[in-house]
N, CA, C and O atoms as CSV, one atom per row, in Angstrom:
chain,resi,resn,atom,element,x,y,z
A,1,MET,N,N,12.998,-14.125,-18.880
A,1,MET,CA,C,11.728,-14.284,-18.107
A,1,MET,C,C,11.153,-13.173,-17.911
A,1,MET,O,O,11.849,-12.273,-17.443
A,2,GLY,N,N,9.828,-12.922,-18.185
A,2,GLY,CA,C,8.999,-11.615,-18.283
A,2,GLY,C,C,8.425,-11.133,-17.491
A,2,GLY,O,O,7.926,-11.969,-16.737
A,3,TYR,N,N,8.149,-9.844,-17.164
A,3,TYR,CA,C,7.637,-9.306,-15.594
A,3,TYR,C,C,6.318,-9.214,-16.029
A,3,TYR,O,O,6.115,-8.700,-17.129
A,4,THR,N,N,5.078,-9.757,-15.140
A,4,THR,CA,C,3.708,-9.755,-15.078
A,4,THR,C,C,2.965,-8.430,-14.098
A,4,THR,O,O,3.415,-8.123,-12.994
A,5,LEU,N,N,2.286,-8.042,-14.459
A,5,LEU,CA,C,1.304,-7.456,-13.322
A,5,LEU,C,C,0.670,-8.176,-12.430
A,5,LEU,O,O,-0.219,-9.005,-12.624
A,6,GLN,N,N,1.432,-7.641,-10.871
A,6,GLN,CA,C,0.522,-8.436,-10.195
A,6,GLN,C,C,-0.332,-7.509,-9.412
A,6,GLN,O,O,-0.018,-6.334,-9.601
A,7,TYR,N,N,-1.258,-7.678,-8.639
A,7,TYR,CA,C,-2.456,-6.971,-7.664
A,7,TYR,C,C,-1.776,-5.786,-6.896
A,7,TYR,O,O,-2.359,-4.703,-6.905
A,8,TYR,N,N,-0.853,-5.885,-6.381
A,8,TYR,CA,C,-0.095,-4.947,-5.960
A,8,TYR,C,C,0.580,-3.526,-6.741
A,8,TYR,O,O,0.488,-2.326,-6.481
A,9,ASP,N,N,1.088,-4.074,-7.506
A,9,ASP,CA,C,1.525,-3.120,-8.726
A,9,ASP,C,C,-0.044,-1.987,-9.034
A,9,ASP,O,O,-0.158,-0.787,-8.784
A,10,LEU,N,N,-0.869,-2.763,-9.530
A,10,LEU,CA,C,-2.164,-1.977,-9.921
A,10,LEU,C,C,-2.480,-1.242,-8.650
A,10,LEU,O,O,-2.854,-0.080,-8.803
A,11,VAL,N,N,-2.416,-1.612,-7.665
A,11,VAL,CA,C,-2.757,-0.929,-6.530
A,11,VAL,C,C,-1.992,0.540,-6.781
A,11,VAL,O,O,-2.445,1.538,-7.343
A,12,LEU,N,N,-0.867,0.360,-6.261
A,12,LEU,CA,C,0.799,1.282,-6.460
A,12,LEU,C,C,-0.185,2.137,-7.536
A,12,LEU,O,O,-0.897,3.014,-7.046
A,13,VAL,N,N,-0.226,1.958,-8.631
A,13,VAL,CA,C,-0.673,2.742,-10.112
A,13,VAL,C,C,-2.333,3.928,-9.524
A,13,VAL,O,O,-2.644,5.112,-9.656
A,14,ALA,N,N,-2.995,2.605,-8.835
A,14,ALA,CA,C,-4.060,3.477,-9.003
A,14,ALA,C,C,-4.138,4.531,-7.831
A,14,ALA,O,O,-4.901,5.488,-7.962
A,15,ILE,N,N,-3.229,4.362,-6.471
A,15,ILE,CA,C,-3.025,5.745,-5.516
A,15,ILE,C,C,-2.343,6.638,-6.527
A,15,ILE,O,O,-2.614,7.833,-6.645
A,16,ALA,N,N,-1.538,6.063,-7.174
A,16,ALA,CA,C,-0.728,7.341,-8.044
A,16,ALA,C,C,-1.765,8.366,-8.850
A,16,ALA,O,O,-1.923,9.587,-8.841
A,17,ALA,N,N,-2.309,7.401,-9.458
A,17,ALA,CA,C,-3.703,7.794,-10.229
A,17,ALA,C,C,-4.591,8.800,-9.704
A,17,ALA,O,O,-4.876,9.897,-10.185
A,18,SER,N,N,-5.115,8.062,-8.278
A,18,SER,CA,C,-6.078,9.033,-7.965
A,18,SER,C,C,-5.612,10.357,-7.429
A,18,SER,O,O,-6.223,11.401,-7.657
A,19,LEU,N,N,-4.440,10.286,-6.663
A,19,LEU,CA,C,-3.773,11.388,-6.433
A,19,LEU,C,C,-3.739,12.725,-7.439
A,19,LEU,O,O,-4.303,13.814,-7.327
A,20,GLY,N,N,-3.002,12.288,-8.288
A,20,GLY,CA,C,-2.321,13.234,-9.672
A,20,GLY,C,C,-4.034,13.546,-10.272
A,20,GLY,O,O,-4.473,14.657,-10.570
A,21,THR,N,N,-4.701,12.393,-10.325
A,21,THR,CA,C,-5.883,13.539,-10.753
A,21,THR,C,C,-6.609,14.356,-10.117
A,21,THR,O,O,-7.107,15.316,-10.704
A,22,GLY,N,N,-6.854,14.087,-8.517
A,22,GLY,CA,C,-6.761,14.996,-7.723
A,22,GLY,C,C,-6.112,16.017,-7.904
A,22,GLY,O,O,-6.815,17.002,-7.677
A,23,ALA,N,N,-5.115,16.265,-8.202
A,23,ALA,CA,C,-3.939,17.691,-8.439
A,23,ALA,C,C,-4.231,18.309,-9.742
A,23,ALA,O,O,-3.777,19.436,-9.939
A,24,VAL,N,N,-4.985,17.685,-10.738
A,24,VAL,CA,C,-5.111,17.723,-12.271
A,24,VAL,C,C,-6.536,18.602,-11.843
A,24,VAL,O,O,-6.740,19.812,-11.937
A,25,VAL,N,N,-7.405,17.543,-11.353
A,25,VAL,CA,C,-8.975,18.338,-10.985
A,25,VAL,C,C,-8.792,19.673,-10.290
A,25,VAL,O,O,-9.568,20.564,-10.638
A,26,GLY,N,N,-7.562,20.052,-9.027
A,26,GLY,CA,C,-7.619,21.156,-8.746
A,26,GLY,C,C,-7.411,22.417,-9.339
A,26,GLY,O,O,-7.908,23.532,-9.185
A,27,TYR,N,N,-6.376,21.844,-10.193
A,27,TYR,CA,C,-5.525,22.830,-11.084
A,27,TYR,C,C,-6.443,23.348,-12.265
A,27,TYR,O,O,-6.574,24.555,-12.466
A,28,ALA,N,N,-6.968,22.548,-12.910
A,28,ALA,CA,C,-7.824,22.984,-14.218
A,28,ALA,C,C,-9.382,22.965,-14.153
A,28,ALA,O,O,-10.035,22.694,-15.161
A,29,THR,N,N,-9.961,23.247,-12.986
A,29,THR,CA,C,-11.312,23.243,-12.895
A,29,THR,C,C,-11.592,24.202,-11.622
A,29,THR,O,O,-10.663,24.339,-10.827
A,30,PRO,N,N,-12.500,24.703,-11.439
A,30,PRO,CA,C,-12.796,25.713,-10.573
A,30,PRO,C,C,-12.856,24.852,-9.109
A,30,PRO,O,O,-12.996,25.617,-8.155
A,31,VAL,N,N,-12.787,23.561,-8.772
A,31,VAL,CA,C,-13.117,23.314,-7.446
A,31,VAL,C,C,-11.793,23.464,-6.683
A,31,VAL,O,O,-10.849,23.366,-7.467
A,32,PRO,N,N,-11.414,23.667,-5.427
A,32,PRO,CA,C,-10.231,24.288,-4.586
A,32,PRO,C,C,-9.345,23.089,-4.862
A,32,PRO,O,O,-9.818,21.967,-5.037
A,33,TYR,N,N,-8.168,23.329,-4.893
A,33,TYR,CA,C,-7.189,22.729,-4.999
A,33,TYR,C,C,-7.144,21.478,-3.835
A,33,TYR,O,O,-7.122,20.267,-4.052
A,34,PRO,N,N,-7.137,22.356,-2.227
A,34,PRO,CA,C,-7.120,21.165,-1.190
A,34,PRO,C,C,-8.148,20.217,-0.927
A,34,PRO,O,O,-7.921,19.258,-0.189
A,35,ALA,N,N,-9.776,20.478,-1.713
A,35,ALA,CA,C,-10.577,19.917,-1.765
A,35,ALA,C,C,-10.625,18.680,-2.392
A,35,ALA,O,O,-11.105,17.649,-1.920
A,36,ALA,N,N,-9.796,18.919,-4.124
A,36,ALA,CA,C,-9.763,17.678,-4.937
A,36,ALA,C,C,-8.574,16.894,-4.227
A,36,ALA,O,O,-8.711,15.670,-4.220
A,37,ILE,N,N,-7.581,17.340,-3.708
A,37,ILE,CA,C,-6.646,16.663,-3.121
A,37,ILE,C,C,-7.190,15.919,-1.985
A,37,ILE,O,O,-6.823,14.751,-1.860
A,38,VAL,N,N,-8.108,16.475,-1.037
A,38,VAL,CA,C,-8.603,15.221,0.056
A,38,VAL,C,C,-9.719,14.370,-0.758
A,38,VAL,O,O,-9.840,13.178,-0.477
A,39,GLY,N,N,-10.355,14.822,-1.535
A,39,GLY,CA,C,-11.555,13.934,-2.188
A,39,GLY,C,C,-10.673,13.034,-2.780
A,39,GLY,O,O,-10.400,11.973,-2.218
A,40,LEU,N,N,-10.197,13.347,-3.857
A,40,LEU,CA,C,-9.369,11.505,-4.361
A,40,LEU,C,C,-8.169,10.880,-3.642
A,40,LEU,O,O,-7.640,9.813,-3.954
A,41,GLY,N,N,-7.749,11.833,-2.458
A,41,GLY,CA,C,-6.794,11.177,-1.419
A,41,GLY,C,C,-7.656,10.270,-0.620
A,41,GLY,O,O,-7.093,9.295,-0.122
A,42,ILE,N,N,-8.886,10.423,-0.421
A,42,ILE,CA,C,-9.865,9.424,0.294
A,42,ILE,C,C,-10.132,8.149,-0.724
A,42,ILE,O,O,-9.994,7.002,-0.301
A,43,VAL,N,N,-10.507,8.401,-2.034
A,43,VAL,CA,C,-10.394,7.071,-2.885
A,43,VAL,C,C,-8.906,6.446,-2.804
A,43,VAL,O,O,-8.844,5.222,-2.683
A,44,SER,N,N,-7.858,7.085,-2.854
A,44,SER,CA,C,-6.618,6.478,-2.752
A,44,SER,C,C,-6.575,5.588,-1.068
A,44,SER,O,O,-6.126,4.447,-0.957
A,45,ILE,N,N,-6.991,6.191,-0.194
A,45,ILE,CA,C,-7.028,5.524,1.079
A,45,ILE,C,C,-7.893,4.192,0.621
A,45,ILE,O,O,-7.407,3.083,0.844
A,46,ALA,N,N,-9.186,4.314,-0.024
A,46,ALA,CA,C,-9.853,3.009,-0.203
A,46,ALA,C,C,-9.347,2.354,-0.742
A,46,ALA,O,O,-9.919,1.267,-0.673
A,47,PHE,N,N,-8.309,2.307,-1.464
A,47,PHE,CA,C,-7.447,1.397,-2.323
A,47,PHE,C,C,-6.860,0.921,-1.448
A,47,PHE,O,O,-7.348,-0.204,-1.335
A,48,ILE,N,N,-5.882,1.076,-0.513
A,48,ILE,CA,C,-4.797,0.721,0.548
A,48,ILE,C,C,-5.774,-0.058,1.023
A,48,ILE,O,O,-5.589,-1.267,0.888
A,49,ALA,N,N,-6.904,0.341,1.615
A,49,ALA,CA,C,-7.174,-0.276,2.633
A,49,ALA,C,C,-7.890,-1.354,2.447
A,49,ALA,O,O,-8.086,-2.203,3.317
A,50,HIS,N,N,-8.586,-1.406,0.608
A,50,HIS,CA,C,-8.785,-3.029,0.059
A,50,HIS,C,C,-7.292,-3.785,0.099
A,50,HIS,O,O,-7.273,-4.913,0.592
A,51,ALA,N,N,-6.299,-3.331,-0.296
A,51,ALA,CA,C,-5.357,-3.978,-0.340
A,51,ALA,C,C,-5.057,-4.083,0.708
A,51,ALA,O,O,-4.459,-5.119,0.419
A,52,LEU,N,N,-4.886,-3.994,1.724
A,52,LEU,CA,C,-4.490,-4.375,3.029
A,52,LEU,C,C,-5.697,-5.409,4.051
A,52,LEU,O,O,-5.302,-6.212,4.897
A,53,PHE,N,N,-6.906,-5.207,3.794
A,53,PHE,CA,C,-7.660,-5.620,4.840
A,53,PHE,C,C,-8.587,-6.787,3.993
A,53,PHE,O,O,-8.905,-7.873,4.476
A,54,VAL,N,N,-8.924,-6.343,2.707
A,54,VAL,CA,C,-9.829,-7.195,1.986
A,54,VAL,C,C,-8.947,-8.320,1.257
A,54,VAL,O,O,-9.228,-9.509,1.412
A,55,ASN,N,N,-7.766,-7.868,0.377
A,55,ASN,CA,C,-7.044,-8.951,-0.423
A,55,ASN,C,C,-5.347,-8.409,0.229
A,55,ASN,O,O,-4.568,-7.608,-0.288
A,56,GLY,N,N,-5.197,-9.215,1.548
A,56,GLY,CA,C,-4.487,-8.858,2.308
A,56,GLY,C,C,-3.350,-9.999,1.894
A,56,GLY,O,O,-3.475,-11.206,1.687
A,57,PRO,N,N,-2.111,-9.064,1.855
A,57,PRO,CA,C,-0.774,-10.027,1.547
A,57,PRO,C,C,-0.502,-11.279,1.988
A,57,PRO,O,O,0.687,-11.554,1.820
A,58,VAL,N,N,-1.332,-12.410,2.639
A,58,VAL,CA,C,-1.154,-13.823,3.343
A,58,VAL,C,C,-1.577,-14.559,2.123
A,58,VAL,O,O,-2.078,-13.889,1.220
A,59,ASP,N,N,-1.442,-15.881,1.960
A,59,ASP,CA,C,-1.737,-16.837,1.230
A,59,ASP,C,C,-2.748,-17.730,2.275
A,59,ASP,O,O,-3.735,-18.244,1.749
A,60,ASP,N,N,-2.558,-17.911,3.589
A,60,ASP,CA,C,-3.853,-18.012,4.692
A,60,ASP,C,C,-3.733,-17.866,5.338
A,60,ASP,O,O,-2.594,-17.852,5.805
A,61,THR,N,N,-5.114,-17.535,6.217
A,61,THR,CA,C,-5.479,-17.398,7.229
A,61,THR,C,C,-4.217,-18.069,8.527
A,61,THR,O,O,-3.977,-17.469,9.574
A,62,GLU,N,N,-3.606,-19.305,8.151
A,62,GLU,CA,C,-2.860,-19.741,9.184
A,62,GLU,C,C,-1.604,-19.550,8.951
A,62,GLU,O,O,-0.824,-19.906,9.834
A,63,ASP,N,N,-1.033,-18.911,7.648
A,63,ASP,CA,C,-0.041,-18.031,8.098
A,63,ASP,C,C,0.178,-16.941,8.927
A,63,ASP,O,O,1.347,-16.766,9.271
A,64,LEU,N,N,-0.799,-16.042,9.397
A,64,LEU,CA,C,-0.788,-15.669,10.607
A,64,LEU,C,C,-0.402,-15.877,11.579
A,64,LEU,O,O,0.151,-14.965,12.194
A,65,THR,N,N,-0.536,-17.308,12.211
A,65,THR,CA,C,-0.387,-18.143,13.117
A,65,THR,C,C,1.053,-18.613,13.723
A,65,THR,O,O,1.415,-18.709,14.896
A,66,GLU,N,N,1.627,-18.827,12.707
A,66,GLU,CA,C,3.141,-18.932,12.569
A,66,GLU,C,C,3.909,-18.429,13.280
A,66,GLU,O,O,4.104,-17.223,13.131
A,67,GLU,N,N,4.544,-19.066,14.188
A,67,GLU,CA,C,5.586,-18.215,14.714
A,67,GLU,C,C,7.318,-18.023,13.852
A,67,GLU,O,O,8.064,-18.684,13.129
A,68,VAL,N,N,7.273,-16.862,14.424
A,68,VAL,CA,C,8.916,-16.583,13.764
A,68,VAL,C,C,10.347,-16.662,14.735
A,68,VAL,O,O,10.500,-15.895,15.686
A,69,ALA,N,N,11.344,-17.676,14.360
A,69,ALA,CA,C,12.346,-17.644,15.279
A,69,ALA,C,C,13.047,-16.137,15.260
A,69,ALA,O,O,12.627,-15.099,14.747
A,70,LEU,N,N,13.975,-16.332,15.826
A,70,LEU,CA,C,14.705,-14.998,16.141
A,70,LEU,C,C,15.874,-14.808,15.275
A,70,LEU,O,O,16.362,-13.729,14.939
A,71,GLU,N,N,16.264,-15.993,14.952
A,71,GLU,CA,C,17.207,-16.141,14.004
A,71,GLU,C,C,16.685,-16.024,12.390
A,71,GLU,O,O,17.528,-15.648,11.575
A,72,GLU,N,N,15.608,-16.270,12.012
A,72,GLU,CA,C,15.096,-15.451,10.671
A,72,GLU,C,C,14.544,-14.500,10.851
A,72,GLU,O,O,13.620,-14.651,10.052
A,73,VAL,N,N,14.285,-13.070,11.557
A,73,VAL,CA,C,14.139,-11.619,11.532
A,73,VAL,C,C,15.817,-11.163,10.745
A,73,VAL,O,O,16.952,-11.397,11.161
A,74,PRO,N,N,15.446,-10.586,9.735
A,74,PRO,CA,C,16.711,-9.477,9.512
A,74,PRO,C,C,17.148,-8.683,10.034
A,74,PRO,O,O,16.573,-7.597,9.968
A,75,GLN,N,N,18.392,-8.798,10.830
A,75,GLN,CA,C,19.209,-8.175,11.490
A,75,GLN,C,C,18.141,-6.871,11.814
A,75,GLN,O,O,17.339,-6.916,12.746
A,76,ALA,N,N,18.256,-5.824,10.981
A,76,ALA,CA,C,17.645,-4.248,10.378
A,76,ALA,C,C,16.376,-4.139,11.451
A,76,ALA,O,O,16.164,-3.059,12.004
A,77,LEU,N,N,15.480,-5.380,11.743
A,77,LEU,CA,C,14.159,-5.261,11.938
A,77,LEU,C,C,14.170,-6.144,13.256
A,77,LEU,O,O,13.057,-6.454,13.680
A,78,SER,N,N,15.153,-6.539,13.882
A,78,SER,CA,C,15.238,-7.134,14.933
A,78,SER,C,C,15.128,-6.379,16.420
A,78,SER,O,O,16.145,-5.763,16.734
A,79,PRO,N,N,14.284,-6.356,17.149
A,79,PRO,CA,C,14.303,-5.616,18.269
A,79,PRO,C,C,15.920,-6.099,19.321
A,79,PRO,O,O,16.513,-5.310,20.057
A,80,MET,N,N,16.205,-7.177,19.148
A,80,MET,CA,C,16.920,-7.709,19.934
A,80,MET,C,C,18.574,-8.020,19.439
A,80,MET,O,O,18.700,-8.511,18.318
A,81,GLU,N,N,19.600,-7.797,20.097
A,81,GLU,CA,C,20.996,-7.943,19.820
A,81,GLU,C,C,21.215,-9.594,19.688
A,81,GLU,O,O,20.666,-10.352,20.488
A,82,SER,N,N,22.020,-10.056,18.668
A,82,SER,CA,C,21.970,-11.343,18.114
A,82,SER,C,C,23.628,-11.487,18.645
A,82,SER,O,O,24.474,-10.601,18.760
A,83,ALA,N,N,23.722,-12.905,18.906
A,83,ALA,CA,C,24.768,-12.986,19.950
A,83,ALA,C,C,25.748,-13.711,18.964
A,83,ALA,O,O,26.286,-14.758,19.325
A,84,ASP,N,N,26.054,-13.034,17.403
A,84,ASP,CA,C,27.169,-13.225,16.544
A,84,ASP,C,C,28.346,-13.271,17.061
A,84,ASP,O,O,29.331,-13.435,16.341
């Protein structure tokens, strides 16, 4: 079974690449380090926003209206105690 790159893998690479590029630009050019990090940090925020709001992690908008039973929620995420 081979591994294939998915959209969110590429988003993670793009976030790391933009922040890394900001660090390199701040270190290797006369651009101030904080300005380079902030400038390319905004680019990484744009990648995050696109991944969340434009190409969100749901298959269909109907997935957003389904209710989840308490038994289906993992115990670590559940705000309520279970009756086990």
